[in-house]
Rosetta silent file (secondary structure, phi, psi, omega in degrees, C-alpha in Angstrom):
SEQUENCE: MTQLTLSDLSDKMREIDFAMLSTHTESGEIAGRPMSNNGDVAYEGDSYFFSYEDTRTIEDIKRDPKVALSFQGSKGLLGKPPIFIAVEGRAELIRDKGAFEAHWTKDLEIWFKDGVNTPGLVLIKVHASRIHYWQGADEGEIKV
SCORE:     score description
SCORE:     0.000 S_00000001
   1 L     0.000  129.095 -178.315    2.646   11.721  -40.782 S_00000001
   2 L   -96.174  128.915  176.020   -1.111   11.121  -40.878 S_00000001
   3 L   -96.516  117.038  179.024   -3.327   13.509  -42.844 S_00000001
   4 L   -84.700  148.339  175.367   -6.759   13.803  -41.245 S_00000001
   5 L   -92.649  171.084  175.629   -9.860   14.498  -43.306 S_00000001
   6 H   -60.716  -38.767  177.448  -12.646   16.898  -42.398 S_00000001
   7 H   -63.346  -43.247  177.068  -14.721   13.883  -41.384 S_00000001
   8 H   -58.620  -46.782 -178.603  -11.889   12.627  -39.120 S_00000001
   9 H   -65.808  -39.677  177.731  -11.599   16.026  -37.461 S_00000001
  10 H   -59.820  -41.773  178.303  -15.365   16.339  -36.994 S_00000001
  11 H   -61.870  -42.631 -179.531  -15.352   12.981  -35.193 S_00000001
  12 H   -68.483  -39.215  178.933  -12.520   14.113  -32.911 S_00000001
  13 H   -66.343  -35.244 -179.456  -14.174   17.491  -32.227 S_00000001
  14 H   -63.133  -29.137 -179.505  -17.450   15.731  -31.375 S_00000001
  15 L   -78.327  -11.763 -178.124  -15.629   13.868  -28.565 S_00000001
  16 L  -105.127  112.986 -173.524  -14.520   17.159  -26.965 S_00000001
  17 L   -71.123  -43.996 -173.964  -17.418   18.795  -25.119 S_00000001
  18 E  -106.657  137.489  174.684  -15.960   22.242  -24.455 S_00000001
  19 E  -122.611  156.956  170.077  -14.327   24.626  -26.880 S_00000001
  20 E   -95.537  123.773  177.129  -12.983   28.110  -26.333 S_00000001
  21 E  -100.805  123.430  179.348  -14.846   30.596  -28.536 S_00000001
  22 E  -111.900  134.424  178.777  -12.868   33.763  -29.291 S_00000001
  23 E  -128.399  172.697  176.099  -14.440   36.953  -30.613 S_00000001
  24 E  -103.591  126.192 -179.450  -13.287   40.517  -31.231 S_00000001
  25 L   -77.122  173.774  179.737  -14.473   43.096  -28.712 S_00000001
  26 L   -58.276  -34.741 -179.042  -15.582   46.632  -29.528 S_00000001
  27 L   -88.355    3.035  177.613  -12.065   47.913  -28.756 S_00000001
  28 L    93.259   -3.935  176.911  -10.435   45.240  -30.940 S_00000001
  29 L   -70.886  165.156  176.523   -9.259   43.014  -28.110 S_00000001
  30 E  -101.700  127.855  178.756   -9.776   39.266  -28.267 S_00000001
  31 E  -114.737  137.840  178.843  -12.276   37.823  -25.797 S_00000001
  32 E  -127.958  149.743  176.261  -12.600   34.112  -25.114 S_00000001
  33 E  -153.993  147.324  178.994  -15.093   32.010  -23.229 S_00000001
  34 E   -74.060  141.778  179.244  -15.769   28.277  -22.888 S_00000001
  35 E  -136.038  140.771  177.885  -18.737   26.937  -24.818 S_00000001
  36 E   -92.255  125.420  178.672  -20.258   23.455  -24.809 S_00000001
  37 L   -93.546   -8.157  177.730  -20.804   21.961  -28.258 S_00000001
  38 L    48.342   34.461  178.219  -22.619   18.903  -26.861 S_00000001
  39 L    73.208   10.249 -175.452  -21.150   16.806  -29.663 S_00000001
  40 L   -92.521   79.132  179.203  -22.926   18.931  -32.272 S_00000001
  41 E  -127.839  126.064 -177.041  -20.239   19.159  -34.962 S_00000001
  42 E   -97.482  152.702 -178.667  -21.147   18.633  -38.622 S_00000001
  43 L   -62.014  -20.498 -179.822  -18.914   17.123  -41.294 S_00000001
  44 L   -79.371   -0.608  179.930  -19.126   20.341  -43.316 S_00000001
  45 L    96.125   22.362 -179.907  -17.105   22.165  -40.682 S_00000001
  46 E  -104.277  140.150  173.782  -19.970   23.642  -38.652 S_00000001
  47 E  -125.852  148.882 -175.544  -20.137   23.860  -34.862 S_00000001
  48 E  -127.454  138.544  179.781  -23.166   24.978  -32.840 S_00000001
  49 E  -142.065  145.231  175.210  -23.403   26.672  -29.438 S_00000001
  50 E  -100.138  148.513  177.949  -26.268   28.181  -27.458 S_00000001
  51 E  -151.182  174.480  171.402  -26.064   31.519  -25.678 S_00000001
  52 E   -93.859  144.550 -178.713  -28.235   34.280  -24.304 S_00000001
  53 L   -58.055  -38.678 -172.469  -29.003   37.231  -26.574 S_00000001
  54 L   -90.887   45.957  178.938  -27.896   39.850  -24.021 S_00000001
  55 L  -116.756  160.036  176.967  -24.239   38.775  -23.746 S_00000001
  56 H   -63.547  -33.353  178.598  -21.017   40.367  -24.894 S_00000001
  57 H   -55.085  -48.243 -178.472  -20.403   37.293  -27.015 S_00000001
  58 H   -67.747  -40.945  177.304  -23.486   38.016  -29.120 S_00000001
  59 H   -61.463  -42.386  177.963  -22.673   41.739  -29.328 S_00000001
  60 H   -60.152  -44.923 -178.086  -19.139   40.892  -30.483 S_00000001
  61 H   -67.203  -38.532  176.901  -20.466   38.545  -33.187 S_00000001
  62 H   -58.921  -40.099 -177.246  -23.014   41.115  -34.401 S_00000001
  63 H   -76.538  -40.178 -176.866  -20.175   43.607  -34.834 S_00000001
  64 L  -148.906  104.700 -175.267  -17.611   41.181  -36.293 S_00000001
  65 L   -75.834   -3.134  177.747  -18.612   37.616  -37.209 S_00000001
  66 E   -73.490  121.111 -176.465  -14.988   36.438  -37.576 S_00000001
  67 E  -134.385  170.750  174.625  -14.375   34.039  -34.679 S_00000001
  68 E  -135.293  148.876  174.706  -12.011   31.287  -33.597 S_00000001
  69 E  -124.311  143.896  172.424  -12.553   28.029  -31.752 S_00000001
  70 E  -130.859  135.419 -179.521   -9.960   25.959  -29.939 S_00000001
  71 E  -123.417  142.592  174.126  -10.420   22.355  -28.867 S_00000001
  72 E  -134.036  122.331  176.954   -8.124   20.202  -26.764 S_00000001
  73 L   -69.490  158.016 -177.341   -8.602   16.470  -26.390 S_00000001
  74 L   -81.962  -29.202  179.748   -8.241   14.978  -22.916 S_00000001
  75 L  -163.651  156.869  177.065   -5.796   12.222  -23.846 S_00000001
  76 L  -100.200  169.345  178.500   -4.163   10.502  -26.762 S_00000001
  77 H   -78.760  142.347  175.317   -4.122    6.834  -27.634 S_00000001
  78 H    51.161   42.390  176.618   -1.346    4.617  -26.247 S_00000001
  79 H    78.601    4.478  177.117    0.283    7.454  -24.331 S_00000001
  80 L   -72.025  157.898  176.022    0.380    9.821  -27.298 S_00000001
  81 L   -63.679  155.485  177.568   -0.317   13.524  -26.725 S_00000001
  82 L   -70.065  168.804  176.810   -3.934   14.666  -27.069 S_00000001
  83 E   -85.585  144.163  173.864   -5.192   16.397  -30.182 S_00000001
  84 E  -121.374  133.427 -176.517   -5.286   20.197  -30.393 S_00000001
  85 E  -132.558  128.606  176.259   -7.566   21.833  -32.959 S_00000001
  86 E  -116.750  127.845 -176.845   -7.754   25.507  -33.961 S_00000001
  87 E  -119.807  131.160  170.605  -10.690   26.654  -36.097 S_00000001
  88 E  -110.364  138.674 -179.397  -11.070   29.978  -37.872 S_00000001
  89 E  -170.661 -168.472  179.271  -14.502   30.832  -39.203 S_00000001
  90 E  -119.064  137.525  179.693  -17.563   33.035  -39.348 S_00000001
  91 E   -97.497  143.028  175.687  -20.362   33.007  -36.828 S_00000001
  92 E  -123.864  135.341  178.746  -24.023   33.237  -37.717 S_00000001
  93 E   -97.419  125.248 -176.572  -26.686   34.057  -35.130 S_00000001
  94 E  -117.635  130.920 -178.695  -29.828   31.951  -35.431 S_00000001
  95 L  -121.017   21.068 -176.753  -33.080   32.754  -33.617 S_00000001
  96 L   -91.795  123.540 -177.571  -35.306   30.112  -35.202 S_00000001
  97 H   -61.883  -33.678  176.613  -36.989   27.723  -32.743 S_00000001
  98 H   -62.033  -40.236  176.634  -36.907   24.905  -35.317 S_00000001
  99 H   -67.056  -38.914  176.677  -33.113   25.256  -35.496 S_00000001
 100 H   -55.666  -49.210 -177.099  -32.984   25.280  -31.677 S_00000001
 101 H   -63.448  -35.629 -179.345  -34.845   21.966  -31.598 S_00000001
 102 H   -67.463  -26.280 -175.327  -32.577   20.452  -34.271 S_00000001
 103 H  -114.221    6.642 -176.486  -29.452   21.192  -32.203 S_00000001
 104 L   -80.921  142.182  168.026  -30.820   20.820  -28.673 S_00000001
 105 L  -130.355  149.179 -176.312  -29.648   18.185  -26.206 S_00000001
 106 H   -55.271  -34.286 -178.738  -31.129   17.568  -22.769 S_00000001
 107 H   -59.726  -22.398 -178.974  -27.775   18.362  -21.088 S_00000001
 108 H   -68.383  -16.870 -177.273  -28.158   22.023  -22.100 S_00000001
 109 H   -66.008  -13.275  174.468  -30.932   22.480  -19.543 S_00000001
 110 H   -63.613  -30.801  179.450  -28.267   22.984  -16.879 S_00000001
 111 L  -103.407  -27.739 -175.190  -27.735   26.458  -18.437 S_00000001
 112 L  -127.283   85.318 -168.133  -31.088   27.029  -20.139 S_00000001
 113 L   -63.256  -22.894  178.600  -33.762   25.725  -17.766 S_00000001
 114 L   -96.624   16.939  178.118  -36.707   26.340  -20.122 S_00000001
 115 H    59.235 -140.548 -178.577  -35.075   24.442  -22.976 S_00000001
 116 H   -67.881  -10.287  177.269  -35.742   25.792  -26.462 S_00000001
 117 H   -94.461    7.694  179.136  -38.364   28.097  -24.900 S_00000001
 118 L   -61.740  125.033  178.489  -35.768   29.918  -22.774 S_00000001
 119 L   -60.347  137.362  176.989  -36.304   33.666  -23.234 S_00000001
 120 L    78.660   11.743 -178.809  -33.438   35.354  -25.084 S_00000001
 121 E   -72.063  139.196  175.954  -31.997   32.089  -26.421 S_00000001
 122 E  -140.876  144.217  178.879  -29.820   32.330  -29.522 S_00000001
 123 E  -103.728  128.758  177.094  -27.940   29.651  -31.472 S_00000001
 124 E  -101.579  121.297  174.518  -24.424   30.424  -32.679 S_00000001
 125 E  -107.075  121.964  176.691  -23.384   28.546  -35.811 S_00000001
 126 E  -106.826  117.289  176.854  -19.675   28.717  -36.555 S_00000001
 127 E   -99.986  117.286 -176.870  -18.778   27.744  -40.107 S_00000001
 128 E   -69.131  142.654  170.393  -15.091   26.931  -40.356 S_00000001
 129 E  -110.899  -27.569  179.007  -12.944   28.386  -43.121 S_00000001
 130 E  -148.360  135.019  177.517   -9.659   26.896  -41.872 S_00000001
 131 E  -128.476  124.789  177.477   -8.921   24.135  -39.376 S_00000001
 132 E  -115.477  139.788 -179.217   -5.404   23.430  -38.100 S_00000001
 133 E  -137.467  154.682  177.621   -4.649   20.437  -35.918 S_00000001
 134 E  -137.194  132.369  174.660   -1.739   18.968  -33.975 S_00000001
 135 E  -146.396   98.745 -174.632   -1.504   15.473  -32.539 S_00000001
 136 L    62.974 -129.709  179.382    1.972   14.570  -31.380 S_00000001
 137 L   -80.671  -10.252 -179.323    4.301   14.898  -34.373 S_00000001
 138 E   -86.591  137.991  172.992    1.337   14.945  -36.773 S_00000001
 139 E  -153.268  159.695  179.921   -0.174   18.209  -37.877 S_00000001
 140 E  -169.528  173.963 -179.584   -2.164   19.478  -40.753 S_00000001
 141 E  -138.752  139.628  176.727   -4.519   22.079  -42.100 S_00000001
 142 E  -124.757  128.337  173.037   -7.842   21.820  -43.868 S_00000001
 143 E   -98.114  127.854 -175.037   -9.421   24.717  -45.742 S_00000001
 144 L  -100.213    0.000    0.000  -13.176   24.399  -45.783 S_00000001
């Protein structure tokens, strides 16, 4: 059984473009939506996503910052199953243009045509508190 480090997991998460971000709705239900991380995953357990201010996602996070992320790799090496990663953490909403520029990639313009100047743009930073992963028979957990 292989024990992955936080650095190992960050590298694997960086290779997976889309994650499912789950939040808690006003009525307590769990809502999920796909989010592109554009490879922006930090070794400290942080993931970054852009959104529009006037979305349910942002309202959910304002009300309850506890969120979850799930990642699934597309394939494993040598016919092994892909990696699955579940992240529990807290979301922070960032509205600073300097932070936008630090985490921006050109590919995001497909959703935000004015780039970092898109009206209503907000950056979601998810700081992991626990990361669980499965890859074939290997699994493990990292507390951040």
